[in-house]
C-alpha positions in Angstrom: -4.3 80.2 -94.2 -7.6 80.6 -92.6 -8.0 81.6 -89.0 -11.0 81.0 -86.7 -12.7 83.2 -84.4 -15.3 82.4 -81.9 -18.3 84.5 -81.8 -21.2 84.5 -79.5 -23.8 85.5 -82.3 -22.3 83.6 -85.4 -20.4 80.9 -83.3 -17.1 80.6 -85.8 -15.8 83.3 -88.0 -13.4 82.6 -90.6 -10.7 85.1 -91.4 -8.2 85.0 -94.5 -4.9 85.8 -93.5 -5.1 89.6 -95.2 -8.2 90.0 -92.9 -6.2 89.0 -90.0 -3.4 91.4 -90.6 -5.6 94.4 -91.0 -7.8 93.4 -87.6 -4.5 93.3 -85.8 -3.7 96.9 -87.1 -3.6 99.4 -84.2 -6.4 101.6 -86.0 -8.6 98.8 -86.0 -7.8 97.3 -82.6 -9.2 100.8 -81.1 -12.7 99.8 -81.8 -12.1 97.4 -78.9 -12.3 100.3 -76.8 -15.5 101.8 -78.1 -18.6 100.4 -77.4 -21.3 99.4 -79.9 -24.2 101.2 -78.0 -22.7 104.1 -76.0 -24.7 104.3 -72.6 -27.3 101.4 -73.6 -25.3 99.3 -70.7 -26.5 102.1 -68.3 -29.9 100.5 -68.7 -29.3 97.1 -70.1 -26.3 95.8 -68.1 -25.1 93.2 -70.7 -24.7 95.7 -73.4 -21.0 96.3 -73.1 -20.2 94.7 -76.5 -18.0 96.9 -78.9 -17.5 98.2 -82.3 -14.6 95.4 -82.7 -17.0 92.5 -82.4 -20.0 93.9 -84.3 -17.4 94.7 -87.4 -16.3 91.0 -87.3 -19.9 89.9 -87.4 -20.8 92.4 -90.3 -18.1 91.2 -92.4 -19.1 87.5 -91.6 -22.6 88.1 -92.6 -21.4 89.8 -95.8 -19.4 86.7 -97.0 -22.6 84.6 -96.2 -25.0 86.7 -98.1 -22.4 87.1 -101.2 -22.0 83.5 -101.5 -25.4 82.6 -101.7 -26.3 85.6 -104.0 -23.5 84.7 -106.4 -24.5 80.8 -106.6 -28.0 82.0 -107.3 -27.0 84.3 -109.9 -24.8 81.7 -111.7 -27.4 79.3 -111.5 -30.0 81.6 -113.1 -27.6 83.4 -115.7 -24.9 80.8 -116.3 -21.3 80.2 -115.5 -20.2 83.2 -117.8 -22.4 85.5 -115.8 -19.8 85.9 -112.9 -16.1 85.0 -113.7 -14.1 83.3 -111.0 -11.8 86.4 -110.9 -14.9 88.7 -110.6 -16.7 86.6 -107.8 -13.1 86.3 -105.8 -12.3 90.0 -105.8 -15.9 91.2 -105.1 -16.5 88.9 -102.5 -13.2 89.9 -100.5 -14.1 93.6 -101.4 -17.4 93.2 -99.8 -16.0 91.4 -96.6 -13.4 94.2 -96.4 -15.9 96.8 -96.6 -18.2 95.8 -94.1 -15.1 95.1 -91.7 -14.0 98.7 -92.1 -17.2 100.2 -92.3 -17.3 101.5 -88.6 -13.6 102.1 -88.5 -14.1 105.9 -88.2 -16.1 105.8 -85.3 -15.4 107.9 -82.2 -15.8 107.7 -78.4 -19.4 106.9 -77.8 -20.1 106.7 -81.4 -23.3 108.4 -82.7 -23.7 110.1 -79.4 -20.5 112.4 -79.8 -21.8 113.8 -83.4 -25.0 115.4 -81.2 -22.7 118.0 -79.9 -21.9 119.3 -83.3 -25.5 119.1 -84.6 -26.4 121.1 -81.8 -24.2 124.1 -82.5 -21.0 123.1 -80.4 -18.5 122.7 -83.7 -16.5 119.6 -82.6 -16.4 118.2 -85.9 -14.3 119.8 -88.7 -16.1 121.0 -92.1 -15.6 118.6 -94.7 -13.6 121.1 -96.8 -11.2 121.4 -94.0 -11.1 117.6 -93.4 -10.3 116.9 -97.0 -7.7 119.4 -97.2 -5.8 118.2 -94.0 -6.6 114.8 -94.1 -5.1 111.6 -95.6 -7.7 110.8 -98.5 -6.3 110.9 -101.7 -8.1 113.8 -103.9 -8.1 111.6 -106.9 -10.4 109.5 -104.8 -13.2 112.2 -104.7 -15.9 112.1 -107.6 -16.5 115.2 -109.3 -19.9 116.8 -108.3 -21.8 119.7 -109.5 -20.6 123.2 -108.0 -23.9 123.8 -106.0 -24.2 120.5 -104.6 -20.3 120.1 -104.1 -20.4 123.5 -102.2 -23.1 122.6 -100.0 -21.7 119.3 -99.1 -18.3 120.7 -98.3 -19.6 123.3 -95.9 -21.4 120.4 -93.8 -19.3 118.8 -90.7 -17.5 115.5 -91.3 -18.9 112.5 -89.4 -17.9 109.0 -88.7 -18.6 108.0 -92.5 -16.1 110.3 -93.6 -13.7 109.5 -90.8 -13.9 105.9 -91.8 -12.5 106.7 -95.2 -9.8 108.7 -93.7 -8.7 106.0 -91.2 -9.0 103.8 -94.3 -6.6 105.7 -96.1 -4.2 105.7 -93.2 -4.3 102.0 -93.3 -3.2 101.3 -97.0 0.0 100.7 -98.0 2.4 102.6 -100.2 1.0 101.0 -102.9 -2.7 102.0 -102.3 -3.8 98.8 -101.2 -5.2 97.4 -98.5 -5.8 93.5 -97.9 -4.5 93.0 -101.5 -7.2 95.2 -102.7 -7.2 98.8 -103.8 -8.2 100.8 -100.8 -9.9 103.0 -103.1 -12.5 100.5 -104.2 -13.3 99.9 -100.4 -14.1 103.5 -100.1 -16.0 103.4 -103.1 -18.6 100.8 -101.7 -18.6 103.1 -98.2 -19.7 106.1 -99.9 -21.2 107.6 -103.3 -18.5 110.2 -103.4 -15.3 107.9 -103.9 -15.1 106.6 -107.5 -13.9 103.3 -107.8 -10.3 102.4 -109.3 -9.7 101.6 -113.1 -9.2 97.9 -112.0 -12.9 97.6 -110.2 -14.3 99.6 -113.2 -12.5 96.8 -115.9 -14.4 94.1 -113.9 -17.5 95.9 -112.9 -19.8 94.4 -115.7 -21.3 90.9 -115.1 -24.1 89.2 -117.0 -24.0 86.7 -119.7 -23.0 89.7 -122.2 -21.5 91.9 -119.4 -23.9 94.5 -119.5 -24.7 95.0 -115.7 -22.8 97.1 -113.4 -22.5 95.1 -109.8 -21.0 98.2 -107.9 -24.4 99.6 -106.3 -25.7 96.2 -105.6 -22.7 95.5 -103.6 -22.9 98.8 -101.9 -26.1 98.3 -100.7 -25.0 94.8 -99.2 -22.8 97.1 -96.6 -25.4 100.0 -96.8 -29.0 99.5 -97.3 -32.5 98.4 -96.6 -31.6 94.9 -96.2 -27.9 94.9 -95.1 -25.3 93.0 -93.3 -24.6 96.0 -90.9 -28.1 95.7 -89.7 -28.1 91.8 -90.0 -25.4 91.6 -87.2 -26.2 94.8 -85.0 -29.9 93.5 -84.6 -28.8 90.0 -83.3 -26.0 91.4 -81.5 -27.6 94.2 -79.7 -30.6 91.8 -79.1 -28.2 89.0 -77.6 -26.3 91.3 -75.2 -29.3 93.5 -73.9 -31.2 90.1 -73.2 -34.3 91.5 -75.3 -36.3 89.3 -78.1 -36.8 92.4 -80.2 -33.9 92.2 -82.7 -34.5 88.7 -83.5 -35.6 87.6 -87.3 -35.4 84.7 -89.7 -31.9 85.1 -91.0 -31.6 82.0 -92.7 -35.0 82.5 -94.7 -33.7 86.2 -95.8 -30.1 84.9 -96.8 -31.3 82.1 -99.0 -33.6 84.3 -100.9 -31.8 87.5 -101.6 -30.9 87.6 -105.4 -29.5 89.9 -107.8 -31.6 91.2 -110.5 -31.2 94.0 -112.9 -32.9 97.2 -112.0 -36.0 98.1 -114.0 -35.3 101.7 -113.3 -31.7 101.5 -114.3 -31.5 98.7 -116.7 -27.6 98.8 -116.7 -27.1 98.1 -113.3 -28.0 95.0 -110.6 -29.9 95.8 -107.4 -30.7 93.5 -104.3 -34.1 91.9 -104.6 -35.9 89.2 -102.4 -37.7 86.2 -103.6 -41.6 86.5 -102.8 -41.6 83.4 -100.2 -39.3 85.7 -98.0 -41.6 88.7 -98.1 -42.9 88.0 -94.3 -39.3 87.4 -93.4 -38.3 91.1 -95.0 -41.5 92.6 -92.7 -40.2 90.5 -89.8 -36.7 92.0 -90.3 -37.9 95.7 -90.4 -40.4 95.3 -87.7 -37.0 94.0 -85.6 -35.4 97.0 -86.3 -38.2 99.3 -85.7 -39.1 98.0 -82.2 -35.4 97.8 -81.4 -35.4 101.6 -81.7 -38.6 102.3 -79.8 -37.5 100.2 -76.9 -33.8 100.5 -76.7 -32.2 103.3 -78.6 -34.7 105.8 -77.9 -35.1 104.9 -74.2 -35.5 107.5 -72.1 -32.6 107.0 -69.9 -30.1 106.1 -72.7 -31.2 109.3 -74.6 -30.8 111.4 -71.0 -27.3 110.0 -70.9 -26.8 111.4 -74.4 -28.0 114.8 -73.4 -25.7 114.6 -70.1 -22.7 113.7 -72.7 -23.6 116.6 -75.1 -23.3 119.1 -72.4 -20.3 117.7 -70.8 -18.5 118.3 -74.0 -20.2 121.5 -74.9 -18.5 122.8 -71.6 -15.3 121.2 -72.4 -12.8 124.0 -73.4 -10.5 123.6 -76.6 -12.1 120.2 -77.4 -12.5 119.4 -81.2 -11.6 116.8 -83.8 -8.7 117.8 -85.6 -9.2 117.4 -89.3 -6.0 115.1 -89.7 -7.8 112.7 -87.3 -3.9 112.2 -85.9 -5.1 112.1 -82.3 -8.9 111.0 -83.0 -7.7 107.4 -83.9 -6.3 106.8 -80.2 -9.6 108.2 -78.3 -11.6 105.5 -76.8 -14.9 105.9 -74.4 -12.6 105.6 -71.0 -10.0 108.2 -72.5 -13.2 110.8 -72.9 -14.8 110.0 -69.8 -11.4 111.0 -67.8 -11.1 113.8 -70.1 -14.5 115.2 -69.1 -14.0 114.4 -65.3 -10.8 116.5 -65.4 -13.0 119.6 -66.1 -13.8 120.7 -62.5 -16.0 123.5 -63.7 -18.6 121.0 -64.9 -20.8 118.9 -63.0 -21.4 116.6 -65.9 -18.5 114.4 -65.4 -19.8 113.4 -62.2 -23.0 112.7 -63.3 -21.5 110.3 -65.9 -19.2 108.5 -63.3 -22.0 108.0 -61.0 -24.8 106.9 -63.4 -26.9 110.1 -62.1 -29.2 110.8 -65.1 -31.3 113.8 -66.0 -34.7 113.6 -64.4 -37.2 112.4 -67.0 -40.2 114.3 -66.8 -42.5 113.3 -69.5 -42.6 112.2 -72.9 -44.3 113.9 -75.8 -46.6 111.4 -78.0 -47.1 112.1 -81.7 -50.5 113.4 -81.4 -49.3 115.9 -78.7 -46.2 117.2 -80.7 -47.6 120.3 -82.3 -49.1 121.5 -79.1 -45.8 121.0 -77.2 -43.8 122.7 -80.0 -46.3 125.9 -79.9 -45.7 126.1 -76.3 -41.7 125.6 -76.2 -40.9 128.0 -79.3 -41.2 131.1 -77.2 -38.7 129.7 -74.9 -36.2 128.0 -77.3 -32.7 129.8 -77.4 -31.2 127.8 -80.1 -32.1 124.8 -82.3 -30.5 121.4 -81.2 -30.4 119.4 -78.1 -27.4 120.7 -75.8 -27.8 122.9 -72.9 -31.3 125.1 -73.2 -31.7 128.0 -71.0 -35.1 129.7 -71.5 -34.3 132.6 -69.7 -32.1 133.9 -72.6 -35.2 135.0 -74.4 -36.2 137.2 -71.6 -39.1 139.2 -73.4 -40.8 135.7 -74.8 -40.1 134.4 -71.4 -41.5 137.2 -69.4 -44.6 137.2 -71.4 -45.4 133.5 -71.2 -44.4 133.2 -67.6 -46.4 136.0 -66.6 -43.7 138.2 -65.6 -41.9 135.9 -63.3 -38.4 136.7 -62.8 -35.8 134.9 -65.1 -34.5 133.1 -62.2 -37.9 131.2 -61.8 -37.5 129.8 -65.4 -35.9 126.2 -65.0 -33.3 124.8 -67.4 -35.1 122.0 -69.5 -33.7 119.7 -72.2 -35.6 117.7 -75.0 -34.8 115.2 -77.6 -37.2 114.1 -80.4 -36.5 110.4 -81.5 -37.9 108.8 -84.4 -38.1 105.2 -85.4 -38.6 104.6 -88.9 -40.2 101.2 -90.4 -38.1 101.2 -93.3 -34.8 103.4 -93.4 -36.4 106.3 -94.3 -40.0 107.7 -94.9 -42.0 105.3 -96.7 -41.3 104.6 -100.3 -38.0 106.4 -100.2 -35.9 103.1 -100.1 -38.1 100.7 -102.2 -37.1 97.0 -101.9 -38.3 94.9 -105.3 -39.8 91.2 -104.5 -39.4 88.6 -107.5 -42.6 86.9 -108.0 -43.1 84.7 -110.9 -39.9 86.1 -112.6 -41.7 89.6 -112.4 -40.3 92.5 -110.2 -42.9 94.1 -107.7 -42.5 96.6 -105.0 -42.3 95.6 -101.5 -44.7 98.0 -100.7 -47.3 96.7 -103.1 -47.1 93.3 -101.6 -46.8 93.6 -97.9 -49.9 93.8 -95.8 -47.9 95.5 -93.0 -47.1 98.5 -95.5 -50.6 98.5 -97.4 -52.3 98.7 -93.9 -52.8 101.3 -91.9 -50.1 100.4 -89.6 -47.5 103.5 -88.5 -44.5 103.9 -91.1 -42.8 105.6 -88.3 -43.0 106.6 -84.7 -42.2 109.7 -83.0 -41.6 110.7 -79.3 -40.0 113.5 -77.5 -38.3 113.0 -74.0 -38.3 116.1 -71.8 -35.8 116.2 -68.9 -34.7 118.7 -66.1 -32.2 118.6 -63.4 -33.1 116.3 -60.8 -33.4 118.7 -58.1 -35.5 121.0 -59.7 -38.4 118.3 -60.8 -40.8 119.9 -57.9 -40.7 123.3 -59.3 -40.3 122.4 -63.3 -43.8 120.6 -63.8 -45.9 123.5 -61.8 -43.9 126.0 -63.8 -44.9 124.3 -67.2 -48.6 124.2 -66.1 -48.6 127.8 -65.2 -46.7 128.6 -68.2 -49.5 127.4 -70.7 -48.2 124.0 -71.4 -51.4 121.7 -72.2 -52.0 119.6 -69.5 -53.0 116.7 -71.6 -49.2 116.1 -72.8 -48.2 115.5 -69.3 -48.0 111.6 -69.0 -48.6 111.8 -65.1 -51.6 112.6 -63.0 -52.3 116.1 -62.6 -52.1 115.6 -58.5 -48.6 114.8 -58.6 -47.6 117.9 -60.4 -49.3 120.4 -58.0 
């Protein structure tokens, strides 16, 4: 039986009965209570959309893309290249993976992870999470001893939590939505091995010599994935800005599977030459969305307020079992923060009272700022920074002023990449006259001197301290050239 959902981005989304049952699960319904873009609605009032609607949109896009690529693959390599049973399983698998890829997100999504990264251990270590969570140990693919130990000693994040929630949702037979939950997890991450059933049908092509797993995985998480295809359009629509728009139809109609020249036994996602400029447009859409929206100075400032509020919240941490975590929401966390009477940060979040943005460090001034700030930095990260904790350095740089005269500052470095990582790290291949060529070698955008990434650092202080902070910065030796306001306003 097919169910229809109306959506402002894709208009109509069709669901199977199995997908509908998963969506109705309370562990998935919790995504209705988690905003897709955390504090973006504090600047763009319409950005109140949630992880729930985005997950439905990503699932819908993955089905559209898979159908187009499967049709082209059969037309190119013959009907025997993809058996009906394979096509049905892979399609359902890709849609379920896209649907559940964000199911492990907590309140305020990525913003909450900054607290652990800044030194306040809210998230459990992966080793503890594996021991006390619900992920079956036979899912975990063997790693080399050194790599495994380094991996286990890092904090778990929403990607691992998605696997855990997936394990909580599966039935006693290990299946979810009629498929093995292990196979869904294997498309979400590299450290889960697929089931024996998946491995038995993984090989496709006329002679069954190409593995399709990595090609399917890249549809959910890759340079050209369905997650981005949805959130760019959705965030653009709800914020009312045009930056996230791109030529969706041109991309979908020209995405293809081809053997990987670097790994001939595997397929990878490629693009026909005629969609080259559509891919450039897609990459630029993401690039500009990060610059103009996700790295907006006020949005980033509220991330820092949240981090400070959580850092001062006693006994607040994510239990490795995630039993309580899976019921948390944005509103629940805000209430918990405001109950901490000893902290001022909850009131700032409630009343939309951001930190004062002082200035933004441009890339050409980053080295000068780093050199200036290093003696004052008490800890790596972005959570509460108190320069007076380094008394000797503070006294030397601030010309023996009292520690009480040293203001509190916060800063956050924001980077927007034109591609997923540094240039060339995630190559995309273009099919041109039956030959595969790197996107970089054909794209005028990447062959030109256009910047491959853009970096900036926002600097903040408490609102009531602005008048003394800027003169202090200048008297302490910060290069005047990096201030993005006239010196007359500083003195």
